Backbone as a ProteinNet text record, in pm:
[ID]
protein_1_A
[PRIMARY]
XXXXXXXXXXXXXXXXXXXXXXXXXXXXXXXXXXXXXXXXXXXXXXXXXXXXXXXXXXXXXXXXXXXXXXXXXXX
[TERTIARY]
19798.3	19753.2	19675.1	19584.1	19500.4	19492.9	19467.1	19443.9	19297.8	19234	19094.4	19062.4	18936.9	18887.4	18768.7	18769.1	18658.4	18537.1	18426.8	18307.1	18193.7	18200.7	18094	18117.6	18043.6	18051.6	17952.4	17993.2	17903.6	17834.6	17701.6	17624.8	17554	17522.5	17463.5	17375.1	17281.2	17193.1	17256.3	17319.6	17385.7	17513.6	17608.5	17730.1	17780.7	17863.6	17919.4	18006.5	18011.2	18093.2	18240.6	18293.8	18434.2	18460.5	18354.4	18369.8	18348.8	18327.8	18307.8	18427.9	18399.7	18505.8	18563.2	18524.7	18576	18490.6	18555.4	18489	18504.6	18397	18401.4	18364	18436.1	18413.7	18383.8	18306.8	18287.8	18399	18480.6	18596.3	18580.6	18593.8	18587.1	18727.8	18755.7	18877.2	18834.1	18921.7	18881.8	18794.6	18802.4	18732.1	18623	18617.9	18520.9	18495.8	18391.7	18364.9	18387.2	18454.7	18483.3	18438.9	18405.2	18388.2	18518.1	18579.4	18710.5	18711.5	18778.3	18798.4	18901.7	18878.1	18968.6	19067.3	19194.8	19298.1	19380	19348.4	19433.5	19359.3	19228.5	19154.4	19122.9	19091.4	19058.4	18918	18888.1	18755.6	18710	18583.4	18526.7	18609	18639.7	18716.8	18864.8	18915.5	19058.1	19092.3	19209.7	19266.4	19347.6	19322.9	19380.6	19445.3	19532.4	19594.6	19523.2	19483	19410.5	19493.4	19478	19523	19398.3	19402.1	19286.2	19328.1	19228.6	19252.3	19332.3	19423.1	19501	19583.3	19633.2	19711.7	19626.9	19502.7	19413.1	19379.3	19356.3	19321.8	19434.7	19558.3	19673.2	19685.3	19626.3	19638.7	19566.9	19462.9	19387.4	19339.4	19400.7	19363.5	19226.1	19181	19052.7	18934.7	18960.9	18854.5	18859.4	18752.9	18752.5	18737.1	18829.4	18819.1	18890	18841.4	18910.2	18953	18934.9	18989	19012.3	19125.7	19159.5	19229.8	19194.7	19264.4	19388.2	19506	19630.9	19712	19672.9	19744.7	19654.4	19674.7	19611.1	19717.1	19684.9	19782.8	19778.6	19894.2	19902.3	19866.6	19809.4	19774.7	19895.6
6894.4	6791.9	6686.9	6622	6519.5	6400.1	6283.6	6163.3	6125.7	6088.1	6049.3	5949.1	5904.6	5810.9	5873.8	5867.1	5923.8	5833.4	5891.1	5812.5	5838.5	5944.2	5970.3	6095	6104	6218.7	6324.7	6447.8	6558.6	6600.4	6599.5	6642.5	6773	6849.9	6981.8	7015.3	7105.7	7151.4	7264.1	7357	7470.5	7499.2	7561.8	7604.3	7732.4	7802.6	7928.6	7901.8	7995.3	7977	7947.6	8000.4	7975.7	7830.4	7753	7612.8	7517.8	7570.8	7486.3	7395	7268.5	7171.6	7110.2	7158.7	7104.4	6985.9	6878.7	6761.8	6769.9	6744.8	6749.5	6614.7	6576.1	6450.3	6474.8	6383.7	6380.3	6291.2	6344.4	6272.5	6255.4	6131	6100.6	6090.6	6171.7	6154.3	6083.4	6060.5	5993.5	6082.5	6213	6304.8	6388.4	6391	6479	6435.4	6493.8	6477.8	6612.5	6610	6732.8	6719.2	6830.4	6835.5	6891.7	6817.2	6856.7	6854.2	6952.4	6955.3	6849.6	6778.1	6672.1	6728.1	6727.1	6778	6666.7	6539	6428.6	6313.1	6318.2	6210.2	6093.2	6119.4	6014.2	5959.8	5844.4	5783	5734.6	5693.3	5645	5526.9	5530.1	5425	5453.6	5550.2	5583.8	5649.5	5612.8	5685.5	5799.5	5919.6	6038.5	6129.9	6214.2	6319	6449.1	6521	6647.1	6762.5	6876.4	7000.6	7083.9	7163.7	7244.4	7387.4	7472.3	7611.9	7687.7	7768.4	7856.1	7779.4	7661.4	7580.9	7537	7498.2	7459.4	7579.7	7693.1	7813.4	7856	7833.5	7871.2	7788.1	7668.8	7580.5	7634.5	7712.2	7766.8	7907.2	8003.6	8142.5	8177.9	8104.7	8135.9	8063.7	7959	7878	7885.2	7933	7935.7	7793.8	7751.8	7619.5	7621.1	7536.5	7527.1	7383.4	7291	7155.3	7100.9	7033.4	6979.7	6845.4	6750.9	6622.1	6644.6	6617.4	6644.7	6518.9	6403.1	6279.3	6159.4	6051.9	5924.1	5837.1	5779.7	5702.8	5555.3	5491.8	5347.6	5279.5	5162.1	5084.7	5012.2
-5674	-5764.5	-5686.7	-5756.4	-5696.2	-5790.2	-5733.9	-5812.8	-5797	-5907.9	-5903.7	-6012.3	-6012.6	-6112.5	-6183.2	-6315	-6392	-6376.4	-6328.2	-6301.4	-6399.6	-6476	-6571.2	-6653.1	-6761.4	-6851.7	-6805.1	-6812.1	-6780.1	-6909.8	-6907	-7023.7	-6990.7	-7092.2	-7072.5	-7191	-7167.7	-7273.9	-7353.9	-7284.5	-7348.1	-7272	-7340.2	-7271.9	-7335.3	-7263.2	-7312	-7434.9	-7528.4	-7648.9	-7619.9	-7511.1	-7478.7	-7438.5	-7412.2	-7375.2	-7493.1	-7611.8	-7730.4	-7749.7	-7773.1	-7795.2	-7669.3	-7552.8	-7426.3	-7382	-7337.4	-7279.1	-7127.8	-7054.4	-6909.2	-6850.4	-6744.5	-6674.9	-6528	-6469.8	-6325.8	-6271.8	-6182.2	-6129.9	-5978.6	-5932.9	-5790.1	-5733.6	-5632.2	-5554.4	-5426.4	-5336.7	-5212.3	-5124.4	-5144.9	-5055.1	-5120.9	-5255.1	-5321.5	-5465	-5524.2	-5666.4	-5733.1	-5846.9	-5920.3	-6064.7	-6124.9	-6269.7	-6325	-6417.8	-6469.5	-6621.1	-6679.1	-6823.8	-6860.1	-6970	-7013.7	-7115.7	-7080.1	-7171	-7234.7	-7201.2	-7247.5	-7312.9	-7327.1	-7392	-7301.2	-7176.3	-7080	-7106.6	-7045.1	-7056.2	-6919.7	-6910.3	-6785	-6733	-6604.4	-6539.6	-6530	-6606.3	-6599.9	-6467.1	-6411.5	-6297.6	-6355.8	-6304.5	-6365.7	-6263	-6313.5	-6234.2	-6266.3	-6161.7	-6177.3	-6124	-6185.8	-6124.9	-6100	-5994.1	-5957.7	-5930.6	-5921.9	-5887	-5990.6	-5943.3	-6029.7	-6132.1	-6094.3	-6187.4	-6306.7	-6283	-6391.6	-6479.4	-6418.6	-6494.5	-6587	-6547.2	-6630.4	-6757.6	-6757.7	-6873.5	-6996.5	-6975.2	-7087.9	-7053.4	-7113.3	-7084.7	-7140.2	-7243.9	-7307.1	-7242.8	-7166.2	-7108.6	-6956.6	-6893.3	-6747.3	-6693	-6607.4	-6545.7	-6411.7	-6319.6	-6192.2	-6162.1	-6258.4	-6246.2	-6386.3	-6404.2	-6536	-6521.7	-6608.4	-6616.5	-6702.8	-6645	-6717.9	-6747	-6691.8	-6719.9	-6688.1	-6764.1	-6736.4	-6670.1	-6554.7	-6477.6	-6514.3	-6514.2	-6533.6	-6403.4	-6413.7	-6293.5	-6241.9
[MASK]
+++++++++++++++++++++++++++++++++++++++++++++++++++++++++++++++++++++++++++

């Protein structure tokens, strides 16, 4: 798991049908920037908990993902 801050919304022209309805955010951790699927309704500026890799993929069998926002952290 990683902690990061949402820095912006990811916009796109087209996406695969399996990604319909998914919101993606650009998340800054201390060491990297990730694109993560939002599973909890986060917004720009929120500090969030991320899961990556196999753990993120397990959250949605129909949607391919390798990073997901799973919690909004209190300050």
